[in-house]
N, C-alpha and C positions, 0 to 999 in steps of 0.2 A: 504494500499499500504505500501511496505517495500523495502528498498535497503540493507537489512542485507545480510551478506555472506551466501552462500549456506551451506546445511547441509553436514556432512561427508558422504562419500559413505558407503552404507550398507554392512554388511558382505557378502562375496560371490560375489561381484559385479565384472563386467568384468575388465580385465586389460585395461590399457590406449590404447593400439594399437587395441585390439579387439573391445573395446567400440567405438573408432573412426570410424572403418571400418563398424561396424553395423549401426550406426547412419547415416553414409554416404550412405550406400546401401539402407536403408529404404527410404531416400529422393531421391536416385537415380532411384527407381523404377518409379517415376513420370517422371524424365527425359527420361528414356527408353521408356515410353509410348508416349512421344513426338517426340524425335529425331530419334528413329529407323523407324518412319513412314515417314520421310522427303523423302527419295529416292523413296518411293512407292506412293506418292501422285498422280503423273500422271497416273499410272496404276489403282489406285482406281478410279480416275475420269473417266477414259476410260471404265472400266468394269461396273461400277455403274451409268454411264450416268449422270455426273454432267453437268449443263447447262453453266458454264463458268470456266475459269482456276482459278479465284480468289475463286470460291465456294469450291474447294477442300481444301482450307485452313481451312474450318469449322471442319475437321477431328482433327485439332490441337486446333482450338479456342474453340469449344464446350467442349472439355475435360478441358481445362484451366479454362474456365468460371464456369463449374460446380464444379471443385475442389475448386475454390475461394469462390463461393457462399455457399459451404458446410462446410467451414473451421470452422464455429461457432460450429458445432456438436461435433467433437471429443474431444475438449478441456474440456467441462463440464463433458462429460462422463468419461474422464480420471481422473478428479478431484474427481469424485464420486466412480468409480470402480477401479481405478489404471490405470497406463500406459500400462502394459503388456497385459491385456485382450483386450483392445481397439486396440492396435497395431495388435494383432493376428486377430481380427475381420476384420479390414481393409485389412490385407493381404489376408484373405479368399475371401473377396468381389472382391478384385483386380483380383485374380486367375479366379474365376467363370466368371466375366464379360469379362475378356480377351478372354475366350474361346467362349462366346456368340458373341463377335465381329468378331471372326474367322468364324463364321457360318452366319453372316448377309447377307441376300439375296438382300438387296436394300440399297441405300445411307441413306434415312431416318432412317432405322432400325439400320444402322451402327452408325449414329449420337446418336441414343437413347442409344445404348450400350456404346458409348464413354462418354455420360453423366453419365451413371451409373458408369463407371470406375472412373471418376473424383469424384463422390460422395463418393464411397468406398475408393478411394485413398487419400482423403483429410487428413485423419489421418496421412498418411506417410510423409506429409510435416509439419504438425502441431506438432506432438508429439515428434519428435526428439529434437526440440528446448526446449520443456517443460522438457524432460528428462535431456538435458544438464543443464538447469536452476535449476533442482533438486540437481545437483552435483557441479555447479561452479557458480561464481558471478564475476561481475567487468571485468577487462580486461583479467582475466583468462578465463572467459566465451567467450569473443571475440576471445581469441587464440584458444580455443577449436572449436569454430564455424568456424574459418579459417581452422583448420586442417580437420574438417569434410567436409567442402566445397572443400578442395584440393582433398581429396579422391573422393568425390561425382563427381567432374569434370572429373574423368576418364570415367564415363559412357556417357556423351555427346561426348567425344573423340571417343568412340568406337561404340556408338549406331548407327550412320548413316552407318558405315561400316558393322556393323552387319546386319542392314536391306538390304544394297546392297548385302551382301553375301548370305542372304536368297533368295533374288530375282534372284540370278544366278542359283539356284538350284529348287526353288519352287516359289509360289506365294506369294502375300501380306498377305494372310490369315495366312500363317505360321509365319509371324512376331508376330501375336497376340498369337499364340501357344508358341512361344519362351518366350514372356512376362509372360505367365501363369507358365511356368516351372521355370522362374527366381523368381517369387513371391512365388511359392511352396518351392523351395529351401531356400529362406530367412525365410519363416514361420517356417520351421523346425529348423533353426538356432536360431531364437528368441525364440521358444518354448523350446529349450534345454538350452539356455545360458543366456537369459535376466532376471535379477532379478527385482523385483518391487522397483522403486526408489522414489515413493511418500510416504512421512511420514504419519503414521496413523492419526496424529493429524491434518494433512492438508486436510484430505478427507472432501468433502462438499456434502450436499445433492443435488439431481438432482432437479433443480428448474428453470422452464422456466423464471420466473421473474429475477432470478439471472443472467441468460444468458444475458438479455437485460440490466441489470445493469452493467454487465461487459463491454458490448460493449459501453455503455455510459460513463463508467469510462476510458476506453482506449481512446475514442474520445475527452474526455475533459481533459485528462491528458497532459498538455502543454509540459512537458519535453519528452513525448513519441511521441505525434500525428505527429509532424513535420517530425520525422524519418520514421514513419510508411508510410505517405502519400508520403513523398520524395522518399522513396525506391519504392513505387508503380509506380511513374512516371518513374524512371530509369528502373524498371523491365518491364514497359509497352513498353519502347523502345526496350529493348532487346527481348521481345516476338513478337513485330512487326517484328524484324529482323528474328526471327525463322519462323514466319508465312510465309513470303515471300521469305525466303532464298533459296528454291529450285528454284523459278522463277528467282530471282535476280542473284544468284551466278551460278547455273547450266545452266540456259537458256540465261539470258541477258549477263552475262560476259563470257559465253561459257565454264564454267568448266567441264560440262558433267559429265562423270563418276568419275572425280576427285573431285566432289563436297564433298563426305564424307571425303576426305583428308583435304580439305580446311576447312570444318566446324570443323573437329576434331583437326586440327592444332590450330585453334583459342581457342578451349576449353582447349587444353593443355597449351596454353599461360596463360589462366585464372587460371588453376590448379597451375602453377608455381608461379603466382602472389599471390594466396591464401597462399601458402607456405611461401613467403616473408612476407605476412602480420602476419601470425602466429608467425614469428620470431621477428618482430618489434612492434607488438601492445602493449605488456606489458611494453616495454621500453618507447614508446612515448605516449601511451594511444590512445583508440579507437577514441576519438573525433579529436585529432590532425591529425591522419592518415586519417580518413574519411573526414575531412573538406578540407584538402589539395587535396584529390582525387577528391572532387566535382569541385573545382576550375579547375583542370587540365582536367577533363572531359569536362567542358564547352569549354575550349580553343581548345581541340582536336576536338569536334564536330563541332565548328565554322570553323575550318580549313578544315574538311572533307566536310561540306556543301558548302564552297566556291569552292572546286574543283569539286564536283558533279554538281553544278549549271553551271560551265563553259561547261560542257559536254565532251565527249571523254574520261572519266575516264576508265582506263583499269582495268582488274582483278589484276594486279600486283601492282596497286596504291590502289585499294579498300582493298585488304588483309591486309597490315600492318596498314593502318589508322583504319579499323574496329577492328583489334586486339588490338590496343592501347586502344581504348575505352572499349573493353571487359575486358582488364587487369585492367583498372581503377575501373570497376564495381566491380572486386574482393576485391578491397580496401573498397568498400561501403557495399556490401550485409551483410557480417558477422558483421561488426562494427556497421552499422545502426541497425541491428536486436538485437544485445546484448544490445545497449544502450537503445532501446525502451523497452526492457523487464526487465531492471533493477529495475524499480519502483514496480514490481509485483513478490513477492516471494511466499506468501501463495496461490495466484490464478494464478500461472504460466501456468497451462494447459489451463484455460479458457482465460487468457490474450493472450497466444500465439496463440490460435484459433481466438480470435477477431482480433488480429493484422494481422494474415495470411488472414482473411476473407476481411478485408479493402485492404490489399496489392494485393492479388490475384485477388479479384473482379475487383478493379479499373485497376490493371495492365493487366489483360486478356482482358478487354473490350477495353482499350487503344491499346493493341497489335493487337486486331482483327481489329480495325479501321485503324491503321497504316498499317497493312498487306494489307488490302483491298484498301488502297489508292495507292498501288503499280501502277506505270505508265510506267514501262519500264526502270526506272532509279533509282538511289540511292537518288534522291533528297527528296522525301517524308520521307524516313527513316532518313536521316541525319538531316533534319529540325526537325523532332520529337525528336531525340536525343538532339539537342541544346536546344529546349524548355523544355525537361524534366530535363536537367542539371540545367538551370536557375530556374526552378520551385523548384527543390529540394534545391537549395541554399537559396532561400527565406523561405522555410518551415523550414530549419534547423536554420536559424537566428531567426525565431519565437520561436522555441523550446529553443534556447539558449539565448533568450532575447537579441539578437544582438551582442553576444560575441562569437567569434569562437576561436577555438584552446586551450580552457581551459581544465584543467585536474580534473576529479572527481573520488573520491575514495569511494566505498561502505563502510558503517559503519562497523568498526571492521576489514576491510581488510588491510593487511600489505602494506606499500608503498615501492616500489622498491628503492634500493639505488644503483645508478650508478655513 
């Protein structure tokens, strides 16, 4: 393990703006695979004869769980063969399986296709973090993660609207066709413009035992594991919201066809907050920013839970309260991820995969449980958010040995002068 600064960018590397956009869009293909489906869940359930309203959430849940369970695979492959070929293979799988989902004749076969999409697309969530770690370290990495997250959030803003627009002129199957076209376009861009960022001396042989060793190392690294599991709890609450959002917002709160606008507006708020984080994180430090955000997240969740428990919560009360929590998540995701990955330089790919495996597997399972707990109100969701925030705080305290708000600098990294 090392906390050394990252290596210089190789010759011919992408410029800053293009690099941020490419990393963000790679990650955003997973968001597209989830959020564009939300307006179509009721049609999918009706056409493929699901047995209950909550069962149609499996279109989202199966994808997320398979992506999380497969997150261990692309990291070691990328540490052996390089980042670029593994990214291209993941994109190819995403395109092919999107087309197979478009042709699925039954709900079980659709879920099988979604499982395959999650497996193929696992690299799209794991490898951008490893590529960023190849080039940046410390609070600079957190800043870059925030910029990537800011651009990435454009897709959740637009994806439900895209899905709704497709439904106006075609069926839900054409949404999968649109996903395949997006994946193909990005594969061409990556093939033409992305250089290899893994230094030759950091390449490691493909060794199944090393995979287990890396997972054990991640799980036993005290300074990282609290942030990994803490973010899994927060992410589980967010995925719980995504799983039940069509029922909760569109049906219970009566947003109807305005649901994509509501969902997209919250995503836009998160994008703006990621931009704010990118501007302040180098000044104040990833720990100070994220630790403050955890405390505010708990307070906001408790307030929302109290209102939901009283009953008669309206859409116009739910939107700002949920938006506040989602904005606070923007101060957590990039910062928690960058802090957790700091101890791993030479094994950034495998470590990113192992951390994503823990985060996504636990988060997606929790999200599915939270979504299926939907009872026609916001109480299960807000209770889960409160518990997730409290759990994350305890875990962060464990990793930080009880000391919040401290500033840590990677070895050799310059300290800002303000």
